[in-house]
N, C-alpha and C positions, 0 to 999 in steps of 0.2 A: 504494500500500500504506500501511497505518497505520505510523507511525513510533514511536520510543520515545526517552525522555530519556537523555542521556549527560552525566555530570558531568565536571569538569575535571581530576580527579586520581585516581591509583591507585598503589600501590606498584610498583616495577620488577618484583617477583616476578609481578605480574599483567599483564605486558605483552601477553600473548596471551589473557588471560581475557576472558570476557564481562563487560561493565560494566552493572550495573543500578542506577539512581539511585533510592534510597528516601527520602533526605533531600536538601535543598539547602543548600549553604554550611556554616558551622561555628557551633555555638551559643555557643562561647567567643569566637573570632575576635579575640583580644587578645594573642596571642604576639608578642613584639617582633621576632622574626626572620621572621615569615610575612606575605606580602602577598597570598596567593592569593584570599582571600575578603573583602578589604577593600571596604567599600561594599555588600556583599551582605547580605541578610536571611536568617536561618535559617528554613527551612520544612520541615515534615514532610509528605511526600506521602501521600495517602490510600491505603488498602489497595486501593480500587477502581482508582485510577489506576495503581498499580504492577502490579496484575493485568492491566490493559489493555496495559501495556508488555510484560509477559511473553507475552501472547497475540500481540502484534506480533512479538516475537522468534521465537516458535514458527512464525509464518507465514513469516518470512524464511528460517528453517531449512528448512521444508518446500519452499519455492521452490527453494532452492539444492540440496536433495537430489535434485531432478529431473535435475541435471547430474552425478550420480555415475555413473561408468562401471562396467562389470562387474568390473574389477580392484579396485574399492573407492575409487579416486581420484576426486576431483571435477574435471571438465573445466574448467581455468582459462579456456580460450577461451570456452566456453559461458557461464560465470559472468560474465565481463567483458562479453560481449555483452548479457546481461540487465542488468548494472549500468548500461551506457550508455543503455539504453532507459528507465530510471526517470525520473520526471517532474521531480524537483528534487534539489538537493544534499543535503538532509536525508535523503531516502530513500536516496540513494547512500551517505551516511555510515553509516546503520544497516545497509544491505546489506553494506558493506565490513567492519564490525565482526563481524557474524555469520559472514561468509565466512571471515575470518581466524581466528575462534574455532573454526570447524569444521575448517579445514585444519591450523592450527598447534597448537591445543590439544586437538583431538579431542573437543571439547564436554564437557570434564571440569570446568573450574574457572569460578567466578563470583565477582566482587567486588562487594559492595554499597556503593555510594557514598552520601553524600560523606564529610565529615571525621569524623563521630562517630555512625555509624549506631546504635551501642549505646545511645544516649540514647532511642531509641524504646521505647514500652511493649512489654513482652515479648510480650503477646498479639498485638499488631498485627504485630510483626516476625516472630513465629512463623507467623502466617497467611500472610504474604508468602513466607517461605522454603518453607513446605510446598507452596504453590501452584507456586512455581518448580520444586520437585522433581517435582511431579506432571506439569507440562507439559514439563519438560526432564529426562527420567529418566536421561539419560546422565551427568548431573552427579555428581561424587564429592566435590568440595570447594567449600564456600561460605564466603567470608571477609568480614570487615568491620573497619573502624576503630572503636576505642573508647578514649576518654580514660581515664586512670587514675582521676580523680575520679568519672567516670560508672560505671566497672566496679566500684569498691568499694561502690557503693550498690545494686547489683543483688543481689536475694535469691537464695540457692541454688536455690529452687524455680523461679525465672524462668530461671536458667541451665539448669536441667534441661529446662524447656519448650523453650528455644531449641535445645538439643542434640537433643532428640527431633524437632524440626521439620526438622532437616537442616543447621543452621549448624555448621561444623566448625572454623573458624580465626578467631582474633582478632588484629589488629595494633594496637599501641599506641605512640604516639610519646612515649616517656619522655624522650628527648633527654639528660637528665642524672639522676643519682640524688642530687645535692647540693641541699639546700634553698636554699643561697645562690645557686646557679646558676639553679635553678627560679624564684626570685624575680627575679633579674636579667633573665631572658628572658621573665618574666611568663607562665609556663606555666599557672598556675592549678591546680597540683596539688602535692603534697608527697611526700617520700620514704615516709612512713608509708602514704599512700594507694597509692603504687606497689606496695609490698610486699603490702598487703592485697589489692589488685586482682589482682596476679599469682597469688597463692596461691589465690584463689577461682576464677580462670579455669582454672588447672591442675587443681584439685580437681574441677571440673565436667567435665573430660575434653576440653577444647578444645586444639588446637594453638595455641601462644602465641608471637607475635613481638614483641620490643621493639626500639625504635630508639634508638641512642645517637649523640650528636653530639660527637665530639672537638673541643675548642676552644670549646664553647658558653659556657664561663665566662671566656674570655680568659686572658691570661697570669697575672694574680694568683690565679685560681682553678683553674688547670690541674691541679695535683696533687690538689686536693680533688675536682675533677670526676672524675678517674680513680678515686680511692679510693672515693668514695661511690657512684659508678655500679657499681663492682665489688661493693660491699656489697649493693646491690639485686639484682644478677644472682645473686650467691651465695645470697641468701635465697629467690629464686624458682626458679632454674634453668629459664628459659624454653626452649622448643624451638628458637628462633632468636634470635640477637642480630644485628641488621642495622645496619651502620655508615653514618652520614650525616655526613660531614665538615661542620663548621659554616662557613657562608659568609654574610657580611653583604651584603645587597642594598641598593642605593642608595635605594629607596623604602620600606624597612622602618624602623620606629622604632629598631631597633638601630643603624642608620646614623647617626641624629641623636645617639644616645648616644656613638657613636664620635667624631663631630665635636666633641662637647662635652668630650671627654677622659674620659668615664665608662665607656668600654669599650676595652680594649687588646687588639686581636685578635692571636691567636697567628699565627705564620708557618705556612706550609704544612707545613714539616718539624716544627715544634713540635707541631702537631696529630697527626702520626704518632708522635712521642715520647709524647704523652699516651695515644694508643691502646695503645702498648706497655705503659705503666704500668698501664692498666686490665686488659689481658689477663693480665699477670704477677700481678695481685692476685686472680685468679679461682681458686677452689678447690672441688672437689667438684661441678662442673657437668658435665652430659653433653650440653648442647645444642650447636647448630651456629652458629658465627660466620661471617658472610658480608659481604663488601664489594661489594654488588651495585648500585653506582651510580658513574657516571663521575666524580663529585666526589671519590671516594676515591682517594688517590694510589697505593696498593699493592693492586691487585685480588686478588693471590694471598695476602693475609692472610685465610685462610679455612680452616675445618676444625672438627672436633669438639673441644670444649673439654677433654674428658678424654683424648683420644688424640693430638691434633695441636697442643696448646698450645705445646710447645717448638719445633715446626716453624714455627709462625706467628711466634714471637718471633725465630727465626733469619732469617726473611724480612726482618723489619724491621732486625735487627742487620747483616745482610749488605748491605742497602741503605746504611746509615749508614757502613759500612766502605769504600764506594766513594770514589774521589777526588771532590772537590767538582765538578769539571767533568763527570764521568760522572753524578753525581746530578742536576745541572742539565739535562743533555741529556735524561735520561729524564723529569725533572719537566716540562720544556717539551713533550716529545712527548706525555705523558699529558694535559697541560692543553690540548693541541691535538687531543684525542680519540683518541689512540693506545690501542687496546684491549689491547695486550699488557703483559707484565711487564718489569721492568728487565733480566731475563735474556733477553728476546726482542727486544732492540733491532735485531738483525740482520734482523728482518722488515720494518724500515722501508725504503721505497723510496729510491733514491739522491737523488731530488729533495727528499724530506722531510728526509733527513739534511743536505743542503746548507742547507736553510732553517733548521732548528733550530740548526745549528752557527753560522750567520751571526748569529742572534739572540743566542745564548749569548756569543759573542765581543764583540758590540756592547754588551750590557747587563751591565756588570761591577759596578755599584753595587748593594749588597745591598737597599737600600730600593726602588730602581727595579725590581729583579728581583721582589721580593715584590709590588709594585704591579701588575706585569705578570701574575703568577700569579693574583692576585685578580680582575683584569679578565677573564681567561679563565674563571675559575670562575663568575663572576656570570652568564655566558651559559647555564649549565646548570640554573639553579634559577628 
């Protein structure tokens, strides 16, 4: 069978979505915290190539549909037999993605890769999306990444064209609303661009997701990071605010800045305190805040900003009210991939309890503890 391209990244929200690569790599590729596209060249895929990929996806869908039973479920056994008979690993990867999309997502959502799809000419992107909608009519949500500096340059007429073609959601990695922090992390955008971009996207009728990185300014800029990010969110009122706790990777430029003493990374708990400050400074927002990534310490800091703000602040306050030992036991469990909240520690298996207790008792020095937490975190990004 014909295969299709699959890029390296998507938001956690799109874990079950179909991934369609329309650009390759990142046109900026200079953020000091990111290593994903280092060494890669940005390339725009042609409309013809993307349409061929959509045709290939439709062919995989049609093949898998043959294994749908009268009760509406797809026979897993029949699908896996067909998977094993494919001629190479790439065909199998494409088959697996479409199968997962059909079973887990119901063929509803598509994410357009890679890092800044919105940089495409509106006419080309609209043609791709319209063809996608034609060939895959079950789709109800089509999303893409767009940098703030790119989004604020798009004309209202082009946003309207993209909306008409079937694009429905835009994600943007704002990371911080502070110009000082944006400069430090070399984001290549400004607070003014973020606000302009967000207002234009919202006015055009798209669902809008912004990403915020608590700790991205380090200790000296932590309070400013919280306050200025809240200022941006208050101005835009995005549909979603998605939390991505800042982590320094060893092969990122930020790591070298840290080694040179030019970046003082916040501790794990200081990043949570910064998140609290940001949430407390929000006013008049109706969007939804969500901690949908394992690198966030408190996954239950989630809710509507107009209805659940005090509840989210209480989650954080109650955590900090715990004895230090209990904080650390949960912190270690979470950093070892525990999916529950600090109120659900009873769900841990006895063997896991024994392991985290032994580590907590052994590592009493605060700096060693923080180093251990950072070591765990670097495995997730």
